[in-house]
N, C-alpha and C positions, 0 to 999 in steps of 0.2 A: 504494499498500500504506499502518498506522497503528500512539495510543496510544495509550493509554491509551489513526494514526494511524493507531494505528496507532496507548496509549497508548497514547489515549488512547487510547488509550486505546485494536492492530489498526485497527479502522476508525475509531474515535473517539478512543481513546486512543493513539495514532497516533504516530508519530514512533518513539519507543522502543518503546511499546507494540505497535505494528503490525509490528514486524520479526519475524514469525513463519511458518513457511514450511511447505514441502511434504516429503514424506520422500524423500530421495535424498541419499546419503553425497556429501560434497564432497571431492575429490582436490586437495591443495594443489600449485599450480603457479605459475610465476615464478621469475625470476632472483634477486630481492630481497625483503625483507620488506615492502617498500611495494607492489610488484606482486602478491605473494601476499596481502596484505590487501585490496587491491583487488579482486582476483578473487573472494575469498570474499564481499566486501559485493555483488558483482553476482551471484554465484549465490543469495543469500539474496533478493535483489530479484526475479530472473526467476522463482525457483520458487513465488514466492507471487501472480505474474500472473496475470490473469483471473477473479480472484473477482467482479468486476462490481460487485454491490449488497450491502448487509448492514445489518441492524438488531440491535439487542440492547437489554437492560435492564442498568443497573449500580448496585451500591450502594457508595458511597464512604464510607468510615468515618474521620474525622480522630481523631488521638489526640494529646494535648498533653504527654503524658511524664509528668504528675501524676496519672494515672488518669481525667482527664476525656475523653468523647469526644462526637462530632457524627457522626450518620448521615444520610446523603443519599441519595435514590432518584434515578436518572436514567435517561434514553431516549437512545439514540443512533442514528445512520443515517449511512451513507457511501457514497461512489460514486467508483469507479475511473475515472479519466480516462486515456485513451491518451495518450501523448507529453506528458504535463503530471503534477503532483502530484494527489493525491486531494481530494475535497471531502467534508467531515464536518460534522454538525449535532449536537450534544447538547443537551438540554432538562433542566433539574432540576424535579422534581414535588414533591419533598419534602425538608427541613420547610417549613413556610408561608412562612418569612422569605426563602427563595430560590426559592420555587415559581413557574414561569415564565421564570426567567432562562434564557437560551438563548445559546450559543456557536457561532459559524460561522468553520470555517477553510476557505481555499482555499490548498492548498499548491502549490508550484511546484519545478520539478526544479532550477533554478538561481537563479531571481529570489527576492527575499524572500517569504515567504508572506504573504497577506492574512488577517487575523482581526478579527472584529468580536465583540462582548458587548451582547447586549439586556438591560439592568436593568429589572425591573418596577417598582422602587421610584420611578424617575424616568421611566420609560416614553419611554426613547431607546436608539438603538443608538450604541454607542461603539466606533470603531476603536482597536485596539491598536497601538501605536506600535512599529516594527521595533526601535526602541532599547530598548524597555523590555519584551520578551518573556522575559527571564530573570526576571520577576517571578512570584511565586506565583499559580497558578492558582486562583482562587475560595477562597483560605485554604489550600490543599492545599500538600503539598510537592512536587507536579508543577508544573513552570514552565508558561507559556503555549508556549515553544517544544517542550517535551515533547509537545504536543497536536497538532502537524503530523505528516504522513507522512514514513515514511523516505527520502530520496532519495540515492542514492549519490554524486551529484554535488557535494553540499553538504559533502563530509567528504574528508580525505585519510587513509590507512589504513597500519597497519603490522601484520604477521601476527606473533605472539610465541609460536608453537609450540602444543604441547598439554599438558593436565594433565587429571586426574580431578576431577570436581564431583559430589557427591552419588553417587559411584559410577558414574558414566559418562564416557567421554573426551569433552572439550571442546577446541574451538578457542579460542585466546585472541586477540582482534582489539581493537586500539586503534584509535580514529577520533577525527580533529582537525578541528573545524569550521572551515569557511572563512569563516563569517560572524564578522566582528568584534565585533559585538553579542551573540552567544552568551555564556550565562552560565558556559559550560564551556570549559576549556583542553584537555581531552580526555574521551573515555569508553573504558572498559577492558570489554568483553562477554566472557562465557562461552558460546560458541555450541555445541550439541549436536552433536557429529561425525557421528552418524547422520542427523538430520533437521533440523538447523539452527535449531532453536528456540533462542531466547535466554532462558538460566537466569537469569543474575544480570549487573547492570552496575554498575560503578563509576563514579561522576560526580567530575571534579575541578574544582575552581573556578579563577578566573584566576591564582590565586597558586600553582597546582599541588598543592594539598592535596585530598585525597579528603573529600568532605562529605556526599556521598548515596551511598545503595546500593539498587538495585531489585532485587528477585527476583521471578520469575515459575513458578508451580507449577500442577499440576493441568491438564495438556494435554490436550486431545480433538482428533480430527481430524474436520473436516466436509466433505461432498461426496466423501469418499475422498481428500482431497488436503490440506486447508487446515488448518494447525494454529492451536489458539488456546488460550491458558490462560484457566483460569478464575479466577485469583487473582493479584494484582501486589500487592506490599508496597514502598513507598517509606519509607526511614529516612533521616532528617536527623541526622547525626551530631554537628552543631554545635549544635543545639537540642534533641535527644532527641525530636523530634515524628516521628509516622509518618502516612502515608496508605496505606491498604488499598482496593483496588478489586477487587470480586466481578462477574464476569460472568455473565448469565443469558439464556436466551431467545435465542440467537444464531441468525439466520436469513439464508441467503444466496437470492439470485435475486428479490429484493423489487422491486415495480415502482417505481421511482425513477429521475428523470433530473435535469439540471441545474437545471430550475425550482423544485426543492425544496431547493435550496442557495443561494437568492440572499437579499439583505437583506430583502426583503418577507416572504420564507417565515422569516426568523428571527423577524419579529415576530408572523407566525402560529402558531409553533411550539408556543406554551404551550397 
C-alpha cells in the first residue's frame, strides 16, 4: 500500500499518502493503548490490500509563504507486492527544469527502503542514502521517507481515543518510527472512524516539536472499495512553506509488473 505510497504520494505518494482504505468501521480491541493502536494500523493495512496496480497524474504546487509558487506536473505508477512493500515510480513532466526527473521506490516490510532518483541534468541515477531520507523531496515539504508505502512493522503505536474532526468521529493514532534515521519522533493521525481514511496527520521532529501538518480531502471510492483523496496539503509550521498535491486520472488494474520498476526503467521513464 502509499504517498503521496502512498503519499505519495496512495500509490506514489505513498507512505503517509497511501494509508487510505476501504469502507468498514473499526471496532477498538486490545487490552492496552499500544495493542489497540497496533490493531487499528493492521486494520488500515488489510483493508486496502488487493489493489494490485495503479496509475495517476498529479499536480504538485510549492508555495514559499511570500506569495510565490511553482507548479509541477507528475505521472505515477505503483505495484502492490505480496509479502513485501510496494513499488512506485513517479516522473516529472513539467516545468522544463525538472522534466524527465524520475524517482523510484522499493518499499520493504521491515528492511530499509531502496530509493533512486534519476536526474536529467547530469543524466545519472543517484541512490538515496537511508540516513538522509528525512531530507526534502524535490524541494517540497514532503520528505523522501514520506514517499514510501505504509508498513505496519516499521512503527509502534498508541491509540489515543476518539474525537470529532470536520464534523465526523475520528480515531486518534500515534505512530512511532522504529527507524533511527527517521526525521520524525512521532506522527499523530486522525483516522475516520467509519471508513479508516486518514484526514489529518501531525508530524513531530526529533525534538518532539510539531513542525508539519498534512491534510487529505475530497475522497472518492474506486472499484467499489479503495478510497483515495484528490487533494493533499503539507504545511511546514517552521518555514511557512506549503506543498499541495492534487490527484487526477486514478486508474486501477493497469498492465504493470516488476520490470516496470527497475533502475533501467527509471532511466527510460522520461
